[in-house]
C-alpha positions as CSV (number, residue, x, y, z in Angstrom):
1,M,86.8,89.1,52.5
2,D,85.9,86.4,50.0
3,A,82.8,86.8,47.8
4,V,80.8,84.2,49.5
5,L,81.4,85.5,53.0
6,K,80.6,89.1,51.8
7,S,77.3,87.9,50.3
8,I,76.4,86.2,53.6
9,A,77.1,89.3,55.7
10,D,75.2,91.4,53.2
11,F,72.2,89.1,53.4
12,A,72.3,88.7,57.2
13,T,72.5,92.4,57.9
14,G,70.3,93.6,55.0
15,L,67.3,91.3,54.9
16,S,64.2,93.0,56.3
17,Y,61.0,91.2,57.5
18,E,59.0,93.1,54.9
19,E,61.2,91.7,52.1
20,I,60.4,88.1,53.1
21,P,57.7,86.6,50.8
22,D,54.5,85.6,52.5
23,N,54.9,81.9,51.7
24,V,58.4,82.0,53.4
25,K,56.9,83.7,56.5
26,T,54.3,81.0,56.6
27,A,57.0,78.3,56.2
28,A,59.0,79.9,59.0
29,K,56.1,79.8,61.5
30,E,55.3,76.2,60.6
31,R,58.9,75.2,61.3
32,L,59.1,77.2,64.5
33,I,56.0,75.5,65.8
34,D,57.0,72.1,64.6
35,S,60.5,72.2,66.1
36,L,59.2,73.5,69.4
37,G,56.8,70.5,69.6
38,C,59.7,68.2,68.9
39,A,61.8,69.8,71.7
40,L,59.0,69.7,74.3
41,G,58.4,66.0,73.4
42,A,62.0,65.3,74.2
43,A,62.6,67.7,77.1
44,D,63.9,64.9,79.4
45,C,66.1,63.2,76.8
46,P,69.5,61.9,77.9
47,T,71.6,64.2,75.6
48,A,69.8,67.3,76.9
49,K,70.2,66.1,80.5
50,I,73.9,65.7,80.0
51,G,74.2,69.1,78.5
52,L,72.2,70.8,81.2
53,S,74.4,69.1,83.9
54,L,77.4,71.0,82.4
55,A,75.6,74.3,81.8
56,G,77.0,77.2,83.9
57,P,75.9,80.8,84.4
58,A,76.5,83.4,81.8
59,A,79.5,85.7,81.9
60,S,77.1,88.7,81.4
61,P,73.4,89.2,81.0
62,R,73.7,89.6,77.2
63,A,75.5,86.2,77.0
64,A,72.7,84.4,78.8
65,G,70.2,82.0,77.1
66,R,67.1,80.1,78.1
67,V,66.4,76.4,78.0
68,L,63.2,75.5,76.2
69,G,60.3,74.5,78.3
70,S,61.6,76.3,81.4
71,R,62.5,79.7,82.7
72,T,66.1,78.5,83.4
73,E,68.8,80.8,82.1
74,V,72.4,79.6,81.7
75,A,75.2,80.6,79.3
76,A,73.7,81.1,75.9
77,D,76.0,78.6,74.2
78,A,75.1,75.9,76.7
79,A,71.4,76.7,76.4
80,G,71.7,76.4,72.6
81,F,73.3,73.0,73.0
82,V,70.5,71.7,75.2
83,N,67.8,73.1,73.0
84,S,69.1,71.6,69.9
85,C,69.6,68.2,71.6
86,M,65.9,68.4,72.5
87,I,64.8,69.4,69.0
88,R,66.9,66.6,67.5
89,Y,66.4,63.7,69.9
90,L,63.2,62.2,68.5
91,D,64.4,62.5,64.9
92,F,61.1,64.2,64.3
93,N,62.1,67.6,63.1
94,D,62.3,68.9,59.5
95,T,64.8,67.7,57.0
96,F,66.3,68.3,53.5
97,P,68.6,65.9,51.6
98,G,71.9,66.6,53.5
99,G,70.6,67.5,57.0
100,H,68.1,69.0,59.4
101,P,67.9,72.8,59.2
102,S,65.7,73.2,62.3
103,D,68.6,71.9,64.4
104,L,70.0,75.5,64.2
105,L,66.9,77.0,65.9
106,G,68.1,75.8,69.3
107,G,70.6,78.6,69.3
108,L,68.1,81.3,68.3
109,Y,65.5,80.0,70.8
110,A,68.1,80.3,73.6
111,A,68.8,84.0,72.9
112,A,65.4,85.3,71.8
113,P,63.6,85.6,75.2
114,V,66.7,87.0,76.9
115,L,67.4,89.6,74.2
116,G,63.7,90.5,74.1
117,I,63.4,90.4,70.3
118,S,60.1,90.6,68.5
119,G,58.4,87.8,66.6
120,K,59.2,89.5,63.3
121,Q,62.9,89.6,64.3
122,L,62.8,85.9,65.3
123,I,61.2,85.0,61.9
124,T,63.8,87.0,60.1
125,A,66.7,85.4,62.0
126,A,65.3,81.9,61.3
127,V,64.9,82.7,57.6
128,I,68.5,83.9,57.5
129,G,69.8,80.8,59.2
130,Y,67.8,78.4,57.0
131,E,68.9,80.1,53.8
132,L,72.6,79.7,54.7
133,F,72.1,76.1,55.6
134,F,70.4,75.3,52.3
135,R,73.1,77.1,50.3
136,H,75.9,75.2,51.8
137,I,74.0,71.9,51.1
138,E,73.4,73.0,47.5
139,A,77.0,74.2,47.0
140,A,78.6,71.0,48.3
141,N,76.4,68.4,50.1
142,P,78.6,67.4,53.0
143,S,76.9,64.1,53.4
144,L,78.1,63.0,50.0
145,N,81.7,64.0,50.7
146,G,82.5,62.5,54.1
147,F,81.4,65.5,56.2
148,D,78.4,65.9,58.5
149,Q,75.9,68.8,58.4
150,G,77.4,70.7,61.4
151,T,79.1,73.2,59.2
152,A,75.9,74.3,57.6
153,I,74.2,74.4,61.0
154,A,76.9,76.5,62.5
155,M,77.0,79.1,59.8
156,G,73.2,79.4,59.9
157,V,73.2,79.9,63.7
158,A,76.1,82.5,63.4
159,A,74.3,84.5,60.8
160,G,70.9,84.4,62.4
161,L,72.1,85.2,65.9
162,S,74.3,88.0,64.7
163,R,71.2,89.6,63.2
164,M,69.3,89.1,66.5
165,M,72.1,90.8,68.4
166,A,72.4,93.6,65.8
167,L,76.0,92.9,65.0
168,S,77.7,95.0,62.3
169,H,78.4,93.8,58.8
170,E,82.0,93.2,59.8
171,Q,81.2,91.5,63.1
172,T,78.7,89.2,61.3
173,A,81.3,88.2,58.8
174,H,83.8,87.3,61.5
175,A,81.2,85.3,63.4
176,V,80.2,83.3,60.3
177,S,83.9,82.8,59.4
178,I,84.8,81.5,62.9
179,A,81.7,79.3,63.0
180,T,82.4,77.8,59.6
181,V,86.1,77.0,59.9
182,G,85.6,75.7,63.4
183,N,82.9,73.1,62.6
184,L,84.0,70.7,60.0
185,Q,82.4,67.5,61.4
186,L,83.0,64.0,60.0
187,R,80.2,61.8,58.6
188,A,81.4,59.0,60.9
189,T,78.8,60.5,63.3
190,R,76.1,58.7,61.2
191,S,77.8,55.5,60.2
192,G,77.6,52.0,61.8
193,Q,75.9,51.4,65.1
194,L,74.8,55.0,65.9
195,S,75.7,56.5,69.3
196,M,74.2,59.3,71.3
197,W,76.4,61.7,69.4
198,K,74.2,61.3,66.3
199,G,71.6,63.4,68.2
200,A,74.1,65.8,69.7
201,A,76.6,66.6,66.9
202,T,74.6,69.5,65.4
203,A,73.9,70.7,69.0
204,Y,77.6,70.9,69.4
205,A,77.9,73.0,66.2
206,V,75.1,75.2,67.6
207,R,77.0,75.7,70.9
208,S,80.2,76.6,69.0
209,A,78.4,79.0,66.7
210,V,76.7,80.8,69.6
211,F,80.1,81.2,71.2
212,S,81.5,82.4,67.8
213,V,78.9,85.2,67.7
214,H,79.8,86.3,71.3
215,L,83.5,86.2,70.4
216,A,82.9,88.4,67.3
217,A,80.8,90.8,69.4
218,Q,83.8,91.3,71.7
219,G,86.2,92.0,68.8
220,M,87.5,88.5,67.8
221,T,88.3,88.3,64.1
222,G,88.1,85.3,61.8
223,P,89.7,84.3,58.5
224,D,88.7,86.5,55.6
225,G,88.6,83.7,53.2
226,P,86.8,80.7,54.9
227,F,85.1,79.7,51.6
228,L,87.2,80.6,48.6
229,A,90.7,81.3,49.8
230,R,93.5,78.7,49.9
231,D,92.5,75.8,52.2
232,G,89.0,77.3,52.5
233,L,85.8,75.2,52.4
234,A,85.8,75.0,48.6
235,D,89.2,73.3,48.6
236,H,87.7,70.4,50.6
237,Y,84.9,69.7,48.2
238,P,84.7,68.6,44.6
239,K,84.7,71.3,42.0
240,P,82.8,73.4,41.1
241,F,81.9,74.9,44.4
242,A,78.9,77.1,43.3
243,W,77.3,79.0,46.1
244,P,73.7,79.9,45.1
245,P,73.1,83.7,45.2
246,F,70.6,85.3,47.6
247,G,67.5,87.0,46.3
248,N,64.2,88.5,47.5
249,Q,61.7,86.7,45.2
250,P,59.6,83.7,46.4
251,D,61.6,81.2,44.3
252,H,64.9,82.6,45.7
253,F,64.2,81.2,49.2
254,Y,64.8,77.6,50.1
255,M,63.0,77.5,53.5
256,P,59.6,76.2,52.2
257,R,61.5,73.2,50.7
258,A,62.4,71.8,54.1
259,N,60.3,68.6,54.5
260,L,58.4,68.0,57.7
261,K,58.0,64.6,59.3
262,Y,54.8,62.7,60.1
263,W,56.6,59.9,61.9
264,P,59.7,60.2,64.2
265,V,62.2,58.6,61.8
266,S,64.8,59.8,59.4
267,Y,63.1,61.5,56.4
268,Q,63.4,58.9,53.7
269,M,62.3,56.3,56.2
270,Q,58.9,58.1,56.3
271,A,58.3,56.1,53.0
272,A,59.5,52.9,54.7
273,A,57.1,53.4,57.6
274,W,54.2,54.0,55.2
275,A,55.2,51.0,53.1
276,G,55.1,48.8,56.2
277,I,51.8,50.2,57.2
278,E,50.3,49.6,53.8
279,L,51.6,46.0,53.7
280,G,50.2,45.4,57.2
281,K,46.7,46.1,55.9
282,R,47.0,43.3,53.4
283,V,49.0,40.5,55.0
284,K,50.2,39.4,58.4
285,A,53.9,39.5,59.3
286,E,53.9,35.8,60.2
287,D,52.7,34.8,56.7
288,L,55.5,36.5,54.9
289,V,58.4,34.7,53.3
290,S,60.3,37.8,52.0
291,I,60.1,41.6,51.5
292,K,62.1,43.2,48.8
293,V,62.5,47.0,49.1
294,E,63.6,49.2,46.2
295,C,64.8,52.8,47.0
296,N,67.3,55.3,45.9
297,A,71.0,54.7,46.4
298,F,71.4,57.2,49.3
299,A,68.5,55.7,51.3
300,K,70.1,52.2,50.8
301,F,73.6,53.6,51.8
302,E,72.3,55.4,54.9
303,S,69.5,53.1,56.2
304,G,69.8,49.7,54.4
305,G,73.5,49.2,53.6
306,E,75.1,48.1,56.9
307,P,74.6,44.9,58.9
308,E,73.8,47.1,62.0
309,K,70.5,48.2,60.4
310,W,69.3,44.6,60.7
311,D,70.3,44.3,64.3
312,P,69.8,47.8,65.9
313,Q,71.3,48.1,69.3
314,T,70.7,51.9,69.9
315,K,67.8,54.3,69.3
316,G,69.9,56.2,66.7
317,T,70.4,53.0,64.7
318,A,66.7,52.0,65.0
319,D,65.3,55.2,63.8
320,H,67.6,55.1,60.8
321,S,67.0,51.4,60.0
322,L,64.9,50.8,56.9
323,P,64.2,47.1,57.8
324,Y,63.3,47.9,61.4
325,I,61.0,50.9,60.5
326,L,59.2,49.0,57.8
327,A,58.8,45.9,60.0
328,W,57.5,48.0,62.9
329,G,55.0,49.8,60.7
330,L,53.8,46.4,59.2
331,M,53.3,44.9,62.7
332,H,51.8,47.9,64.5
333,G,50.0,50.0,61.8
334,Q,51.9,53.2,62.9
335,I,55.2,54.2,64.3
336,D,55.7,56.5,67.3
337,E,58.2,57.0,70.1
338,S,57.4,53.6,71.7
339,A,59.2,52.0,68.8
340,F,62.5,53.5,69.9
341,V,62.8,52.4,73.5
342,P,65.3,49.5,74.2
343,A,62.6,46.9,74.9
344,A,61.3,47.5,71.4
345,Y,64.3,47.6,69.2
346,L,66.2,44.9,71.1
347,D,63.2,42.5,71.0
348,P,64.4,39.2,69.6
349,A,60.9,38.5,68.3
350,M,61.5,41.3,65.7
351,R,64.6,39.6,64.2
352,P,63.0,36.9,62.1
353,L,61.0,39.5,60.2
354,L,64.0,41.8,59.8
355,N,66.0,39.0,58.3
356,R,63.3,38.4,55.6
357,I,63.8,42.0,54.4
358,T,66.3,42.9,51.6
359,V,67.1,46.3,50.3
360,E,68.3,47.3,46.8
361,A,68.8,50.5,44.8
362,G,66.2,51.0,42.1
363,E,66.8,52.8,38.9
364,E,63.5,54.6,38.8
365,M,63.9,55.7,42.4
366,E,67.3,57.0,41.7
367,K,66.0,59.1,38.7
368,V,63.6,61.2,40.8
369,F,65.9,61.7,43.9
370,P,66.5,64.1,45.6
371,G,63.6,66.1,44.2
372,Q,61.2,63.3,45.0
373,V,61.2,60.3,47.4
374,H,60.0,57.0,45.9
375,M,60.1,53.6,47.7
376,R,58.5,50.3,46.8
377,A,58.2,47.2,49.0
378,T,57.2,43.9,47.4
379,A,56.2,41.2,49.9
380,T,55.8,37.5,49.1
381,D,53.6,35.4,51.4
382,N,53.6,31.6,52.1
383,A,51.2,31.0,49.3
384,G,53.5,32.7,46.8
385,K,51.2,35.7,46.4
386,T,52.9,39.2,46.2
387,H,51.7,42.3,47.9
388,V,53.1,45.7,46.8
389,A,53.3,49.0,48.6
390,D,54.4,51.8,46.4
391,I,55.1,55.1,48.2
392,L,55.9,58.4,46.4
393,N,56.5,61.6,48.4
394,P,55.0,60.7,51.8
395,I,53.0,63.3,53.7
396,G,55.4,66.1,54.8
397,H,57.3,66.2,51.5
398,K,57.3,69.6,49.8
399,M,55.0,68.1,47.1
400,N,52.7,66.6,49.7
401,P,53.0,69.1,52.6
402,M,51.6,68.8,56.1
403,T,49.0,71.5,56.8
404,M,49.1,73.9,59.8
405,E,46.4,71.7,61.4
406,D,48.7,68.6,60.9
407,I,51.5,70.5,62.5
408,K,49.4,71.7,65.4
409,D,48.1,68.2,66.0
410,K,51.7,67.0,66.1
411,F,52.6,69.8,68.6
412,R,49.7,68.9,70.8
413,R,50.6,65.2,70.9
414,L,54.2,65.9,71.7
415,A,53.7,68.8,74.2
416,A,50.6,67.8,76.1
417,P,52.3,65.3,78.4
418,R,54.5,68.2,79.6
419,L,52.2,71.2,79.5
420,G,48.7,69.8,79.7
421,D,46.0,70.5,77.1
422,Q,45.0,74.0,78.3
423,R,48.6,75.3,78.2
424,V,49.2,73.6,74.9
425,S,46.2,75.5,73.4
426,R,47.4,78.8,74.8
427,A,51.0,78.2,73.5
428,L,49.7,77.4,70.0
429,E,47.5,80.6,70.0
430,T,50.6,82.6,70.8
431,W,52.9,81.0,68.4
432,E,50.4,81.1,65.5
433,R,50.5,84.9,65.7
434,I,54.2,85.2,66.7
435,E,54.8,87.9,64.1
436,G,52.6,90.2,66.2
437,E,54.6,89.7,69.4
438,K,56.7,92.7,70.3
439,N,58.7,90.7,72.8
440,T,58.9,86.9,72.3
441,K,59.6,86.4,76.0
442,A,55.9,85.8,76.7
443,A,55.8,83.2,73.9
444,F,58.6,81.3,75.5
445,D,57.0,81.6,78.9
446,A,54.0,79.9,77.4
447,L,56.1,76.8,76.9
448,A,57.4,76.7,80.4
C-alpha cells in the first residue's frame, strides 16, 4: 500500500468527532445546510430527472439510498447520482479553486438516513470527504492539468462513506483506490459550449464511488499503489506530487476554506455579478460604449476566453460566462435563477451589451490569486466618462464569509417553493442542531 493511500485509510478510520476542531464542525454544518438548500432548489432539474428515471431498487437493504427531498429509496449509487445532480445544478454550492467539494455530499446524503447514522457521524464523514478533496487539489490541481475534479470527488465520497459504513482500514483503502483509479475525468467537460454533463460529471463520480465502497465491503480489492506506484496518479501530474499530511489542529483542516456563493454562478463570477451590479448603480446599459474587465488568468481562461461565452446557448455556458453575468447584473441589479432559463440567455437584446465587453488578464489580479479574488470592470459611457467597479473577495469568500443567517436565508429562498415556509423553518431547526441527532433519518424526513 503506497504512503498516500495508507495515510488516507488511517485518517478515514481514525478521525473521531471529538478531534474535529470547533471551527471545522461549524464549517461542516454550514456546508451541509447550504448544499441541502441548493439541492431542494433544483429538485426537478433535468439531470436529476434523467438519473431518477434510471434508478432501480437496491440489491440489499444495506445498499439502498434515499433521494433528497423525498422518502424514495433506490440503489444507493443511483440515489447519490441524483442527489449530486441536484446539489450541482444551480451552480450555487460551495467551491474552491479546482472544484466544488460539496458535490461529494450527494453520496453521503443518500446513505445516511438508510444506515441510520447520527449527526456526529455525518459531520465526521463530511469532514473526511472534504479533507481528501482539498488534498488532491493541493497536491495536483486537476483543472490546471487537463483533468476534471471527479477524481477528488470520488476519493472523498469513498473515504467518507466507508467511515459511515464502518469499513475496516483495509476495506477503506480498497474502496478509495478503486474510486481513484476509476475516475480520471477530462477537463473537456468544462470547455466550449457547456452541456448538461457539466452539471452531472461529478455526480457520475459520486455514483462510481458509492459503488466502489459497496464493492470493497463485499471483498473487492483495488490497486495498492493508486497514487505513488508506477502509472499511479502522481505519474499523470507534474512533479512534485506533494500530498499535504493530515493533522488534528485547526489550521490542518481545509474545510473552512471552501467558499460559499451568494449568487448562482461559478465562484469567480461572483465578482463579475457584483461588478455589474455596482456599474448598474452608476450608469445605464444603453449609455455604455465599452466595458473592460481585468481578472486573473484562470478566470479569463474559464469564463472569458472562448467565443461561446459571448453567445451562451446553454445554461452551463451562461452561468460560467463572465460577459453574460456582468451584463445581467448591470441590467437587473441582481442575478438569480431567472437569468439561466433559455428565454434569458438566448435573448438577442442581450448581445449588443455582451459585444461591448472585453476581458483581459490583469497583473495585480494574478498576484493575489488563488488566495484572493480581485476583478475590476471599467465602463466608458457615450460622453467619454469612465465608471469603475473594483471587487475584492466578494461575500462568501473565506476572507469575507457568509454568516449562518445568510446561509439560512439562502436555504429559505431555495427550499420554500418546495416545502413551504413552516416546513422550511422546522427543517432549519433540525439541521442547525444536527450534531445532537442520534439518527439523521428524521432530519432527512424534514426535507421530504
